[in-house]
Each structure stands twice: as C-alpha cells, then as structure tokens.
C-alpha positions in Angstrom: 5.4 107.5 138.9 8.2 105.0 138.6 11.8 106.1 139.0 14.0 104.9 136.1 17.1 104.5 138.3 17.5 103.1 141.8 18.5 105.2 144.7 22.2 105.7 145.2 23.8 103.3 147.6 24.4 104.4 151.2 28.0 105.4 151.8 29.8 103.9 154.7 31.0 106.7 157.0 34.0 104.5 158.1 35.5 104.2 154.6 39.3 104.0 154.7 39.4 106.8 152.1 37.6 109.4 154.1 40.5 110.4 156.3 43.7 110.0 154.4 46.8 110.2 156.5 49.5 111.9 154.4 52.3 110.4 156.5 51.1 106.9 155.8 50.7 107.7 152.1 54.2 109.2 151.9 55.7 106.1 153.7 53.9 103.8 151.3 55.1 105.7 148.3 58.7 105.7 149.6 58.6 101.9 150.2 57.2 101.4 146.6 59.9 103.6 145.1 62.7 102.0 147.1 61.4 98.6 146.0 61.1 99.4 142.3 63.9 101.9 141.9 67.0 101.0 144.0 69.4 103.8 145.0 72.7 104.3 143.1 74.6 102.9 146.1 72.6 99.7 145.9 73.2 99.4 142.2 77.0 100.0 142.6 77.2 97.5 145.5 75.7 94.8 143.3 78.4 92.8 141.7 78.3 92.7 137.9 77.8 89.3 136.3 77.9 89.5 132.5 75.6 87.2 130.6 77.4 84.2 129.0 75.1 83.7 126.0 77.1 85.9 123.6 80.3 86.5 125.6 83.5 87.1 123.7 86.5 85.3 125.2 88.3 87.8 127.3 91.6 86.0 126.6 91.6 86.7 122.8 94.2 89.1 121.6 93.3 92.4 119.7 94.5 91.1 116.4 92.2 88.1 116.5 89.2 90.3 117.5 89.9 92.7 114.7 90.3 89.9 112.2 86.9 88.5 113.1 85.3 91.9 113.1 86.7 92.4 109.6 85.3 89.1 108.4 81.9 89.9 109.9 81.8 93.4 108.2 82.8 91.9 104.9 80.0 89.3 105.2 77.5 92.0 106.1 78.6 94.1 103.1 78.1 91.1 100.7 74.6 90.4 102.2 73.6 94.0 101.9 74.8 94.3 98.3 73.0 91.1 97.4 69.8 92.3 98.9 70.2 95.7 97.2 70.4 93.9 93.8 66.8 92.7 94.4 65.4 96.1 95.3 64.4 99.2 93.4 64.0 102.9 94.3 64.5 104.4 97.7 64.9 101.0 99.4 67.8 100.1 97.1 69.5 103.5 97.8 69.1 102.9 101.5 70.7 99.5 101.3 73.6 100.8 99.2 74.1 103.5 101.8 74.2 100.9 104.6 76.7 98.9 102.5 78.9 101.9 102.2 78.9 102.5 106.0 79.8 98.8 106.5 82.6 99.1 104.0 84.0 102.2 105.8 83.9 100.2 109.0 85.7 97.4 107.3 88.4 99.8 106.0 88.9 101.2 109.5 89.3 97.7 111.0 91.8 96.8 108.3 93.8 99.9 109.0 93.9 99.0 112.7 95.1 95.5 111.7 97.8 97.0 109.6 99.0 99.1 112.5 99.1 96.0 114.8 101.0 93.8 112.3 102.6 95.9 109.6 103.3 94.0 106.3 
C-alpha cells in the first residue's frame, strides 16, 4: 500500500524556539517599543520645526489675517452655492447647509474685524 503523503520532517532538537528565555524576549520587546514609540521626555526634548510649505507669515497683524480669512470664507461660500445650484435632493440640501456654516463663520470674522477697527 502506498502512502498518499510523505512522512513528517524530522524536527531539530536544537531549535531556537524550543527554550524561550522570557528575559531575552522582554528585552527585545522593550527595545522595539523604545525604537518605535519614544517616551514623552524624548518627544518634548525634540525641538519643534514647523513645515514651511503652507506657513503663515508670523509677522502679519491680526487685522490682515482676519481680512484674508473673511475673503477665503466668502469665496468658499460662493463656490458652495454655485455647486448647490447644479445638485438636487439631499446633496443640494447638504451643500446649502455647508454654505450656511461658511456664512456664519464669515459673519464671525467680520464681527472680529469690526471690533479691531470700528467704523
């Protein structure tokens, strides 16, 4: 009679996995965690270097920043309303809601500008 499967391979009695040393495993795990997840002290000791791709000039005054924010919100509101004109149903209602939130933000920025430089 022929066996359909071969005999299982002989196992090596000196396999590194036979006698696991828990101290060595713990040390290896600690090294891996320290490498991938630095401690809070290491994170706080690293100096912060902000990216310069989209940095806002730190020398700009508050009025200029608010004026640009107001213009950006007004543009976003116009784009959202134009897009809502081409939609129907729930998508249109969602866009109109987003436009309303943008308009409320624009009103808040305008109020802050009025407080900075009263008419």
